[in-house]
N, C-alpha and C positions, 0 to 999 in steps of 0.2 A: 626529208625536213618539208614540213608543209609552209606555204607562204600563202596569206591573205592581205590584201591591201586597197584600202579604198582612200580616195582624196577627196575632200569638202572644199567646195568656195567659198569665198568670204571670210570673216572671222566670227567670233559668238563670243560672247560677254557670258563669263560665269556667275552663274545664278548662285545666289546666298545658301540655297537647300540644293545640293544634288539629287535630282527626280533620281529614282530608280529604275534603269534600263530593261527592257525586256529580256530574256534569256536567249532569244534567237539573235541579239543583236549584242556580239562579243566587243566588238568596238566602243559602241555607245555606253555598255559596261564600265570599259575603261577609262570612258572622258568622263564618266560621271565620277569615277576616283578620282581623277585627276582635279576635277572641280572640288571635291569635298577635301582633298589633299589640301589644296590652296586654300582653301577657309581654315582649316585648321592651323595651318601656318600662319596665316593672318591672326588667328585669335592668339595663338603662342607669342606672336609680337606684341600684340596689344595689352597681352596680361602682363609684360615685361615693362611695358611703357606707363603701365597703371600703377607700379610699385610707388609705395609711399615710406621714403625712408628716412623721414623727418625724427621720428620715433627710434630708430633702430643703431643709431651710430652715435658713437661716444665721443667725438668731437669732429672738428672742422676736417682734420685731416683725412680720418677713416669715411667722411661724405664725401670728401673729393675723390678718392679713393673706388669706393662703392659706385657713386657716379659715374665714373671713366668706365667700372665694369659692364653697368648697365647698358650703358651707349656702345660699349663693343657689342654686346650679346643683341643687342636690337640690331646693330647693322648686319651680324652674322644671321638675323632672320628674316634679311630684307627677299622678297620674291622678285626674283629676276623675269620680267614678263615673256622675254623671249629667249628663256633657258629651262630646258625641259627640267619639271620637278623630280620625275623619276625616269628612267630609260630601261627598264628592264624588271621581269619578274621571274620569282622562282617559286615552283609549286613543289614541295617535297612529297617523298613518299612517309609510308608510317611508319617504318624504324625507328629516325630519330624526331621529325618533328610533325609526327602525327598529323595529316590534313592540312600544315599548315602553308599558307601563302605570304610570301612577301615580297614588295615592291621595291626594288632598288632603287636608291636614287643619291643626288649630292649631297644630303645631309637627313638629319631625322626629322621624322616629324611623327607627331601623336594628336589623338584626340582627346576632347575634354576628359575622360576616364584614363588617360594614359595609356592605352593601346597605342602600336605602333601602326601608322598607316602608310610611312616610305622610312625604309632602314637605310644609314649612313653606308654609302660602297664599302668604307673601310670596317663596319662589322663582319665578326668573323662568321657570321650566318649567309654574310653577302659574298665571302670568297668564293662557292662552286660557280658562281655566276661568270666569272672569269678563268675557271679552272675546269669544270666538270666537263667530261666527255661521254662517248658512247664506251670507249674502254673504261675509264673508270667516272661513274655518273653522279658519285659522291652524294646517294640518297636523293638525287632529281629526281623527279620524273618529269617536267617539264620546263624549259625555259623560256621566256617570250625577250624576243625586244619589241622594242617601239620605234615607230618612226614621227618626227615631227616635221610639220613646217610652221617658221616661226615659234610660238609658243603653244601652238595647236597640235593634240595628238593627232594623225591624221592616216597612222598604220599600223599593224603589228606584223609580228612573225613567229612562228612556234617552231620550238626544236624539241621532240619528245626523245629522249634518250635513254629510255628504256625499252624503246620499240625498234625491236631488230628488222620490222620490215621497210623503215625509213632510212632512205639512203643519207650518206654523207653531201650536202651539197656547201657551197659558199653562201653565207650570211650576205642576203642582198642588202637589208637595211644598214648592215654592218661597211658593206663595202661603199653603200650611197652614204654614210656619215665620216668614212675618209675621204670620200671625195669632194663633199660638199665645199662650196666657195669657199673663199677667206676673204674678208674684207675689215680691216682694221686688225687688231692685234691677237697676238696666240692665244687659241682657245685650249681648254682642258681635253683630253682623251679619254676623260672617266668610262664615257660608255663604250669605248672600242679597244680597251687594254687587253692583252692578249697573254696567254698565259706564262709564257717565258717574261714577258715584262712583269706579269703580276706578283711572281718568284722575288725579281729584286725590288720590286715597292714596298712589300710585303716583310722584307728582310729585317732584322732586329738592330736596336738602337746601340746596343754595344760595339758591333763590328762595322768595319769602314769597307763600303763597296766600291770597288773602279768599273766603271761601265765603258767599253770600246765598243763603239758603233759604227756605222757605216751612214752617208746620207739615208733619210728617210727612217731610220729605223727606229727614233720615238726616245733617243737617251735624254734628250733635254725634258721631255715630257714624263719621263720614266724617273729622272731627279726629282720633278716639281711635284710628282704626285708621292714620291716615297715622302718627301716631306711634309705633306698632307697627313698621310697615314701614319709618321712619327708622331707627329701633334696630337692624332686622335689617341694613338694607343700610350703615349708618356708625355702626354699633356701637364702633367703637375711638374717633373721634374723639366721637361723642356719650355716651360713657363718661366723658370728660377735662371737658366742657364743661357738660354735665348738660342736662336736659329737664325742662319745666314746664308741668301743665294748671292754666290759670286758667279759674275759672267765678264765677257771679254771687253764690253763697252757698254755706253750708255746707251745707243742705238738698241741693243739687244736686250738689255733690262727692261727697256720701254716696252719692246715687242713681247715680253714674255708676263710684265706686270700684273696683267689680270688674270692670269691663270689660278694662282691661289688663291684669292677672294672670290671667285667663282666657286670654289671649293668649300667656301666657307673661312678660311684663313686669312685673317687680317693684318697680323703681327708680325709677319716674317719681314726682315729686313732683306735689302738686295745692295750690291755694292758691287764695284771694279776692285780690281787688285791696287790700282794708283789711289780709289779711296781710301784703302786698309793703309796706304803707309804715307799719306799725305802730311807727313810732319813739314815738309816745306813744297814751295808751288815749284812745280815741276814746268818750266818755260824752253829749257834746253833739247837739243837731240844728241845723241852718241853716232859715231862712226861704228858701223857693222863690227869692225875688231875690237874696240873699245867695249862696245857694250855684250859681246861676247865674254871678255874678261869681267866686267863687273857683274853679269849674271851669274858665272862660273860657282860652285861652291866652295871652291880653294878662296874665296875673299872673306866666307865667315871665318876661317882660321888668322888671315891676315887680320881682320878688326878685333878678335878676340885677343890677341899679341898687341894691337895698339892699345886697346882697353886697358889691358894689363900692366901695359907698361909704366902706367901713371903714377903705380905704388912704387915707394921707394924706402927702402930700410932705414927704419931711426938711428939715427947719429947720435943722440942726446938724450938723456932720464927725463923723465916727466916727473915734476913736482908737483904734489898737492899739496896746498895750505888748508888746515880746517881748525879755526882755532888758534889754538897757541902752538900746534904740533904741524908738523911736516912730515909727508909720506912720500917717499922714494922710489920709484918704477925704474929698474938700470935699462939703460939700453938693449940691453942683450935679450932680457925678457921681453920688452915690446916685439922684439924682432922675432922671437919665437910665435906671440902672439898672433904677429901680421903673415909668418910664413901657414902658422896653423890655418889661418881662412885663406889663403891663397890657396893651399893644397885641398882643402874641401870643396873648392871650383864652384862656389854659389857665385849668385849674379854681384856685381860689382857694386850697385848701391846697398844692396842689403848686408854687405861684408862691411860696406863703409858704416851702415848703421849699428850694425855689430860689433864694432871696432871700440867704441865710448865704453859699453857695457864692460868686454872684455877687461881693458885697462881699470876700469871702476871696480871690477872685480878682485885683480891682483891688488888694488889700494885695500879691500875691504880683508883681503886675508891677511896684510900688515896689521890692522886695526887687531883683528881677533888674537893674532899672534901676542899683542901687547895688554890684551884681557880686557879690551872693548868690545861690547856686541851690539855692531850696527845691524840694520833690518835692510828691507828693497828700498826704502825710501832714504836709507843714507847713500846705497849702490847710485840711485838715480840721482841725486845730488851731486855726487862725484862726476859721474859721467858729463854732465853738465858743468863741469870746472873749466874755469878759462884755459888753465893749462892743458887739460886732457881736449877741449877743442882745438887749442891750438896747434896740438901733436896729432889730431886727425888729419887737420885740414894739410899740415905738411906732408903726412905719409901716404894719406889716403885722401885727396883733393877730390871734388866731385869732376865729372866728367859731361860735357855737352857733347851727345851725340853727332850733331852736325856740325859742330866746330873740329870734332875728332876726325870725320871723313872729308870737309874741307883740307884739314892739313895734309892727309894721307895723298888725297887728289891734288895738292898742290905743291908740296914738299920732297922733292926726290928723293932727299936723303932719309926722311920719315918713314916713306914708304919702302924702300930700299931694305933698310933695317928690318920691320915687321914680314915683308914678302920674302925673306931671304929664304932659298931652298921649297918655296911655296908659287912664286910666279916669276917666269924668266925676266931676263933683262927687257927684251920687247915687248913680253905681256905688260911689265913696268910701264914703260915709255906709252904704250897705246892707252892707258887710261891717266896719264899725268895732264893737265891742263894745261896748253900751250900761255895762256895769260891768267895767273890766278889771281881769282877775284878778290877784293878786299874783305869781305864779308859775309856772313851766311845771305845775309837778306840781299845782297848786289848779285849772289852769283844764280847762275844760269843753269840751275840744277836740272838734269835728265830724268827719267822715269828711272833707270837702273840706278841712279844716285838716291832717289829717294827711297829705293827697297834698299840699298847699304845703310842710308841712316836708321831704317826701322830694324833692321839686324843688329846696329850699333845702339838703340836703344834698348833692345831686350836684354843685351847682354850687361845693360845698366840696371834695368827694370824691366820687370815680368810682364809680360804682354797677357793679359787676360784671356782667360779660353771661353767658350761657347761650348754648349750640348752638341750641339750640329752643325755643320756647315758642307753643303752643295757647290762644288766646283765645277763649273762648266766650261767648254771648250780648253781642257785643260791641257793639252798637245802645244799649245804654243806659251807654254808659262820659262821660264829659266829656272834653275835648279835654285837662285837664291828666291825668286817669288816663291817658288814651291814650300820654301823654308817661311817667308811671311806667312802663307796660309795654314800652313802649319802651326806656326803659332796659336793661329786662333781655335784650335780645336787638340791642343795637347792633353785634356782630359776630358774629349770628347770624341765624337765618332765623325766620319766624312763620307760623301756619294761625290767619287770622281768621274766624271763622264766627259768623254774625248774619241776622237777618231786620230790615230797616229796616222794617217793618209791626207790629213785635212791640217798637218803640223806646217804655218807659214812664216815663221822666225829663224832667224839663222840659226837660234837654239832649240829651235822644235826638238819635244821628248823624242828620242830615240827608241825607249822599251819604258812601259808601266811598271817594271819593277823598279828601274831605276829612278821616275819620277815618284813612286810611293815610299821609298826610300829617303828622298830629299824631304818628302812631306813628314817623314817621324810615323809612316804610318806600312812598315813593311811587311805586316801579315794583312794587308786588304786582300779581300779574295775579288780576283779579276772576273768579270762576267763579259759574256761577247754576245752580241746582237749582230745576227747576220741576216734576217728575215728586213726586208725593207717593206714599208706600207705606205708612203707618203709620196714616192717619187717613181713615175712610171718604170715599167722593166726597160723601154727601148732607149729611155735618155741614161737610167744607169747602166745598163750595157756599153752605152756609145762611152762617157766618162770611163767606164772602170778600163777601157784602153790605156789608159794614163797610169795604172797601178805598178806593172811591171818596171816602168821608166822611174818611179820616185819611191815606191814603199813596196819592192820586192816581198813576196811572201805573204805579205795582206791579203786576208780572205776576201773575195768580193762579194759584196751584199745580192743577195737575192731577190727581189722583187717582187712580191706577189701580185702586183697590179699589172695587169696588160692593155696598153692603151693604143692600139694602133693610131698613126698619124699624131702621136703625141713628140716627134723629133723632126725637125725640120731645119735643112743644112742647105743656105745658098749664099753666091756671091754679092757682096754690098757695092753700089756704084759710089756711093757717098753717104752722106749724115741725113738725107731726104729719105734713102732707101729705111734707114735704122727708125724714123719718124714713123714711116707707112707701115712699119712690122710693127711698132709700138700701138698704131691704130687698129690694125687687125688683131692684134692679141686684146684690145680693151672691147671688141664685139661680143669675148666674151664674158659671161658673167663672172666676177671675183675680182682678185687682185692681180696685177701685172707689176711686174719689177725691170727694169733696163741694167742691165748690169754691163760696166765698162771698164778700161783701166783707168787709173785715177787722173791721169792727164787727158783724156778724152772726155770728162764728167764736163768740164768747161765749154767746151766746142756742143756738145750734146742739149746741153740745157740750153744753150741759144738756138739750138736747132727746133727744140720742143717749142721755145716761146715764140719763136718766129710764124711758128704753125698754128700757133695758139691752143697748144696742147697742155692743160695744167696739170702741172707734177708736184711732189713731196720729195724732201730729203729723207734718208733714213733716220726713224726714229720718230717722224711725226704720222699720224695716225690716218690711215687711209678712210674715205666718207663715200658712200653710194655715189657722188660728182666725181669726185677727185680719187681714181683708183690705179696710180701711174705713177710710181719710185723710180727714182734715180738712183741707183747705188754702184758708189765707188766701189770695185773689185777688193779691196781692203776692207771694206764694212760689210760685206756679205755674209760672212762665216754667221751660220745660225738662225740665218732669215729664212724666211718660205715665204715663195707665191703662188697664185694659180696658176700664171703664164709666165716664162721669162724669155725677155731677147736678151741675147749675148752679144756684144760688140766686140768683133774682132779677138778673137781667141789667142794669135800671136801677140799682139798688142799687150793682152795681159800678162802674157809668161815674161814679154820682153822687159816689162816694167820690176820685176823682181832681179834681185841682187846675182841670184844663180840659179840654174837653169831647172834643180829639183825644186826651190822654192817656188819659180815661176810654175810648175806643172803642178803643183799643189795648190797653189791659187786658183788655176783655171778648172782643177775639179771641184773646186768648192763652186766656183760659180756656175759649172755645169750642171750641179745636182741641188740648185734650188728650185726648181720648178715640180709642181705636185701634178698639175694637169698637162703641159705643153711647153716646150723648148724651140723657139728657134735663135739658130746660130747663124748671124750675119758675119762675112769676114773678105774685108777687103784686100787683105793679102794674104797670101799661101797657110792656109793650116797649119799648127805643129806637126812635123812628121809622126810625132808621136801617137797621133788622132787617126793613123793609117788614111 
């Protein structure tokens, strides 16, 4: 692999017309192509802005829709000044793309004649940029990577895939891009996607994929890039059915929210599981024992029984009066109709809607037997008859999901009736409220209660399904939460992302097979990412000492980045030492995270304030002036910082209800650093760290 790099001081203003650089100045020629490509993108945007739709829309509704689509297109064509328009180049051999040269970037750009100047990274012709190798060049003669400083192209690096004399070497530009300091939210990895990651990104829409990946393996980025790829490959279908990214908390969603827009995808919705099930306001908390039972998949059967218990068998016939005639449907025939609907096991609300039509059909049969010729309008009229409506109200009354769950958690007899053979007496006692609330509104619902209400709601009315759902940090979900997510993609597919070693809830996922079954996707393909790109080898190796004690049998992440001096472990004499460590980390370029046990955060916040060190809370965006974030250990999952100061590992472990969960929380905290980790301990380190 040959390497050529030049760095230019200052900044340049792109000229309207890019001059042709001399043949002996290849970097100049590439910069000229960048300038021309930016001009072409600007022209594409101006063409859209100049569209006049006054005479092409039939009415104001069409005009509003078209204006919205045009606005979205204009936003998608925005040129982000500090984001490289292209990051690679492929020169093909003569076999398939004779003499063709393609620049690979974040979006498609064409010249006024329609010829491509930059190819979207998701296009099939771009795939060899990520997958081609010396063993399988995929008809590529040369792969070129570009280096940027800000928005200026400052370097390039060539790899001649068909040259037997060129030795394999690690790409310096690729390594530099991976290690580039981070300020602000998560950025895309489109320039650094590895072959094993690309296979997952480009897998089809029809199947569900589960990605098990340790810290720094890029599983979150892979999931987001997979969404971008699916929207490119199946845009029309997903535009109808929708896509959704589900994260563990709002801080995490804020951290990743800029990745898809940077890839030109602006309409993907993001939410937490709590957002999905927000039928009531969750203001309360559960004891661990209660949360375990409420999150258990067996609660779905308890709820199903409770919902169906509202159906009662008819005791009286229905008498329908039409004009001078009366039509009688006896109780035994009504019972047959009700039992047939119950046997079909359709949703409670759908069956309730079908019941008046079934009764009306029985009346129409009698009319026909009497020589009349009723039509559909007569059947609809009978279904709306007061006697029929009264019978339906008695036999199949409406069910309010929140009131149903309220009764289950408040009424011991009602719970015992429907939990018999499903929950033990102790489990029933654990979830019953000691002081039942008076109403749905006054109840202090917990997050687990909200999930139960969502389950009951789906038993009554079908939950709409999306085309594709990405579920990140999935290892922390309860079986009932998996069911809540699965309802959102019953007719679509999912990308499930997580790490079993980072499960930090009492109900953390034990195996992906079990989790995928609860999700309703038992046939999903499970892929494992074991190569780490973000966390230095020294840091990963230190954190991996915990694996045998918390997740035996799980593969250790193999970091491809060796960074001597990236790990420092030293005793602390107090909060002043922690502040000093943060100041030391802030001397480096990039972001710094101070991670501590939740109950240590107020004291550390006061110490930082007294020392005049500005800091942010998770979810707040770092700036060049404020690059320190104070992170409670419970919110650290999924976040990354260039440098991390970890306060008192023993306190992080002790803050959790059991040792396994505490060690997993510590494992998460230890693996948030991209460039350097300083571990300060005022008490002895956990023995599992050796």
